[in-house]
C-alpha positions as CSV (number, residue, x, y, z in Angstrom):
1,M,-21.8,17.6,44.0
2,K,-23.5,14.8,42.1
3,I,-20.2,13.9,39.8
4,R,-18.9,12.8,43.6
5,I,-22.2,11.1,44.8
6,K,-21.7,9.3,41.1
7,K,-17.5,8.7,41.4
8,S,-18.6,7.4,45.2
9,L,-21.2,4.9,43.7
10,V,-19.2,3.9,40.8
11,F,-16.6,3.2,43.7
12,T,-18.8,0.8,45.5
13,A,-19.8,-1.1,42.9
14,L,-16.8,-1.8,41.4
15,S,-15.7,-2.8,45.0
16,L,-18.8,-5.0,45.4
17,V,-17.6,-6.8,42.7
18,L,-14.2,-7.4,43.5
19,I,-15.3,-8.9,46.7
20,G,-18.2,-11.2,45.7
21,F,-15.5,-12.5,42.9
22,I,-12.8,-13.0,45.3
23,G,-15.4,-14.5,47.4
24,F,-16.4,-16.9,44.5
25,V,-12.4,-17.9,43.2
26,E,-12.2,-19.2,47.2
27,K,-15.8,-21.0,46.8
28,K,-14.3,-22.7,43.5
29,D,-11.0,-23.3,45.0
30,S,-12.2,-24.5,48.1
31,Q,-14.5,-27.3,46.1
32,R,-11.2,-28.2,43.8
33,R,-9.7,-31.1,44.7
34,F,-6.9,-33.4,44.2
35,Q,-6.1,-34.9,41.0
36,T,-2.6,-36.2,40.1
37,I,1.2,-34.6,39.9
38,D,2.8,-34.0,37.1
39,V,6.2,-33.3,36.9
40,R,8.6,-32.5,34.1
41,V,11.8,-31.7,33.8
42,K,13.2,-29.1,31.0
43,G,16.1,-31.0,28.6
44,I,19.3,-30.0,28.0
45,E,21.4,-31.8,25.6
46,D,23.2,-34.8,27.4
47,V,22.2,-33.8,30.6
48,Y,19.9,-36.4,32.3
49,F,20.5,-36.4,36.2
50,V,17.2,-35.4,37.0
51,D,14.7,-38.7,36.8
52,E,10.9,-36.8,36.2
53,K,9.7,-40.6,38.3
54,Q,12.5,-40.7,41.1
55,V,11.4,-36.7,42.0
56,L,7.4,-38.2,42.0
57,K,8.5,-41.3,43.8
58,S,10.3,-38.6,46.5
59,I,7.2,-36.4,46.5
60,M,4.6,-38.9,47.4
61,A,6.9,-40.2,49.8
62,E,7.7,-36.8,51.0
63,F,4.1,-36.2,51.5
64,P,1.7,-39.5,51.7
65,M,-1.8,-37.2,52.0
66,L,-1.6,-36.7,48.4
67,S,-4.5,-38.4,47.3
68,A,-7.4,-38.1,44.8
69,G,-10.5,-36.3,46.1
70,L,-7.8,-34.1,48.9
71,S,-8.9,-31.0,49.0
72,M,-6.5,-28.4,46.8
73,Q,-6.8,-26.2,50.0
74,E,-4.7,-28.8,52.1
75,V,-2.1,-29.5,49.4
76,N,0.8,-26.7,50.4
77,L,2.6,-26.1,46.5
78,H,5.4,-24.0,48.0
79,Q,6.5,-27.0,50.4
80,I,6.2,-28.9,47.9
81,E,8.2,-26.8,45.4
82,K,11.1,-26.8,48.3
83,M,11.4,-30.1,48.6
84,V,11.8,-30.6,45.0
85,E,14.3,-27.9,45.0
86,K,16.6,-30.2,47.4
87,Q,16.9,-32.9,44.8
88,G,20.1,-33.0,43.2
89,F,21.2,-31.2,40.2
90,V,17.4,-29.3,40.4
91,K,18.8,-25.3,39.5
92,N,15.2,-24.8,40.1
93,A,10.9,-25.6,40.6
94,E,8.1,-24.0,39.5
95,V,4.9,-25.9,41.2
96,F,1.5,-25.2,40.4
97,A,-2.1,-26.2,40.1
98,D,-4.3,-26.1,37.1
99,L,-8.3,-25.6,37.4
100,K,-8.8,-29.0,37.9
101,G,-6.1,-30.0,40.7
102,N,-3.6,-31.2,39.1
103,V,-0.8,-30.3,40.4
104,R,2.4,-29.7,37.8
105,V,6.1,-29.4,39.0
106,E,8.3,-28.2,35.8
107,I,12.2,-28.3,36.7
108,T,15.3,-26.6,35.5
109,Q,18.7,-29.0,35.8
110,H,21.8,-27.6,37.2
111,E,24.4,-28.0,34.0
112,P,28.1,-29.7,34.5
113,M,30.8,-28.3,33.0
114,A,33.3,-30.0,34.7
115,R,34.3,-33.0,37.0
116,I,36.3,-33.0,39.8
117,V,38.3,-35.7,40.0
118,R,39.2,-37.6,43.3
119,P,41.4,-40.9,43.4
120,T,40.4,-41.6,47.0
121,A,36.8,-40.7,47.8
122,A,33.8,-39.4,45.8
123,D,34.2,-37.0,42.8
124,G,32.0,-34.1,42.0
125,Y,30.7,-31.8,39.1
126,I,30.7,-27.6,38.6
127,S,28.5,-26.6,37.4
128,T,28.2,-23.6,34.8
129,E,27.0,-21.2,37.0
130,G,29.7,-22.4,40.0
131,V,27.8,-24.6,41.7
132,I,29.5,-27.7,43.5
133,L,27.2,-30.6,42.2
134,P,27.6,-34.9,43.6
135,T,27.2,-37.5,41.1
136,S,24.8,-39.9,40.7
137,P,24.7,-43.3,40.4
138,T,22.8,-43.8,37.7
139,Y,24.3,-41.0,35.3
140,T,27.5,-39.8,33.7
141,S,28.5,-36.5,32.1
142,R,30.8,-36.7,29.9
143,V,32.5,-33.3,30.6
144,M,36.0,-31.9,30.8
145,T,38.0,-33.7,33.7
146,V,39.4,-31.4,36.8
147,E,42.1,-33.0,38.8
148,G,45.5,-31.9,41.5
149,A,45.4,-31.1,45.6
150,F,43.6,-27.7,44.6
151,A,40.9,-28.7,43.1
152,E,40.0,-31.2,45.3
153,A,39.6,-29.1,48.0
154,L,36.7,-26.8,45.7
155,L,34.5,-30.2,46.8
156,R,34.2,-28.5,50.5
157,K,32.5,-25.5,49.2
158,D,28.8,-25.1,47.8
159,N,29.9,-22.6,44.7
160,I,32.9,-21.0,43.1
161,S,31.7,-18.1,41.7
162,E,32.9,-15.8,44.0
163,S,35.5,-17.4,45.7
164,H,37.4,-18.6,42.4
165,P,35.7,-16.5,39.7
166,D,38.6,-16.8,37.3
167,L,38.7,-20.7,37.2
168,L,35.1,-20.7,36.5
169,E,35.6,-18.2,33.8
170,L,38.2,-20.6,32.5
171,I,36.2,-23.9,32.8
172,R,33.2,-21.6,31.1
173,F,35.5,-20.8,28.7
174,I,36.7,-24.2,27.3
175,H,32.9,-25.9,27.9
176,E,31.8,-23.0,25.5
177,D,33.7,-23.4,22.8
178,E,33.4,-26.1,20.6
179,F,37.5,-26.5,19.5
180,W,38.5,-26.2,23.1
181,S,36.3,-28.5,24.6
182,A,36.8,-30.9,22.6
183,Q,40.5,-30.5,22.4
184,I,41.1,-29.9,25.9
185,T,40.3,-33.4,28.4
186,G,41.2,-32.1,32.0
187,L,43.2,-30.0,33.9
188,D,45.2,-30.4,36.4
189,I,45.6,-27.7,39.5
190,P,48.2,-29.1,42.1
191,R,48.5,-25.7,43.9
192,K,47.0,-22.4,43.4
193,N,48.0,-20.3,40.2
194,D,49.5,-23.4,38.8
195,I,46.9,-24.8,35.6
196,R,48.0,-27.8,33.4
197,L,45.8,-28.7,30.5
198,Y,45.8,-32.0,29.0
199,Q,44.5,-32.6,24.8
200,Q,43.1,-35.3,23.8
201,V,45.3,-34.9,21.0
202,G,49.3,-34.2,21.6
203,R,50.7,-35.7,24.4
204,Q,52.4,-32.1,25.4
205,V,51.0,-30.6,29.3
206,I,50.4,-27.0,28.4
207,E,50.6,-25.2,31.4
208,I,49.3,-21.6,31.9
209,G,49.9,-20.5,35.4
210,D,46.8,-18.7,36.5
211,A,43.2,-18.4,35.2
212,T,43.9,-14.6,34.0
213,D,44.9,-13.6,30.3
214,L,42.9,-16.0,28.8
215,E,43.0,-14.6,25.5
216,E,46.4,-13.9,24.8
217,K,47.3,-17.3,26.3
218,F,45.1,-19.6,23.8
219,K,46.4,-17.0,21.1
220,K,49.4,-18.6,22.3
221,I,48.4,-22.6,22.8
222,N,46.9,-21.9,19.1
223,L,50.6,-20.4,17.5
224,F,52.0,-23.4,18.8
225,Y,49.6,-26.1,17.3
226,E,49.6,-23.4,13.9
227,Q,53.1,-22.7,13.9
228,I,55.5,-24.9,16.0
229,L,53.9,-28.2,15.6
230,P,54.3,-28.6,11.3
231,A,57.6,-27.6,12.0
232,K,58.9,-29.2,14.4
233,G,56.5,-32.6,14.8
234,W,53.7,-33.7,17.4
235,N,56.2,-35.8,19.8
236,A,59.2,-33.0,19.6
237,Y,58.1,-31.3,22.6
238,S,56.2,-32.6,26.0
239,R,55.7,-29.1,27.7
240,V,54.3,-25.8,26.6
241,N,54.4,-23.5,28.9
242,V,52.4,-19.8,28.0
243,K,52.0,-18.9,31.5
244,Y,54.1,-15.4,31.2
245,K,53.4,-12.3,28.7
246,G,55.1,-12.2,25.4
247,Q,56.3,-16.0,25.5
248,I,55.8,-19.7,24.8
249,V,58.9,-22.1,26.2
250,C,58.9,-26.0,24.8
251,E,61.2,-28.2,26.5
């Protein structure tokens, strides 16, 4: 009986301490005043689409009440976070306040892998996650180009990771490989499953068909570089077809 009473008293005491602590925190929070906003963009090499000053300008335009001395209870961090994540090329945003009343905005950018080129309309980018992104008036990323009627249709989508996973895997394969990212400058996709590669060095158009069996197809392209070109010369052929199993067709 005594043990039960002791446990009950301890539980009551802990509950009172917790309630007192919560009340103290809430009181301190109500006393906190907004000071300033600090925007930080996590760097990605050669990617500068998200401008910290522009993001800050957008926040202040959307939330004009943010001025020094405003109670932190009136600062909706969640709304600020949602607004920032709608900005072009913002992949993720985390917004939080420190004990001094400074609001911190930490941004992760989308990384473009390829640029979809259209001759009569605005271009767009494909990110590493397959997200279709707009271009920027202030910065251009040096990435592989993708063109053709089929490629242009991709700009009507928000994300191609589910609708065209094989194509996304091809673009990612080239983007992440040191040699191929330097050698392959562009893709031409006039129709589905009709993909052509353009090279930095060499005038041959390389036809790979669809975006499946990439390992086998790129092994054949390597074979073409290592054995056929040294024997025949760089200008011997204008077209190389590796779409069929076990074959390299050069014309």
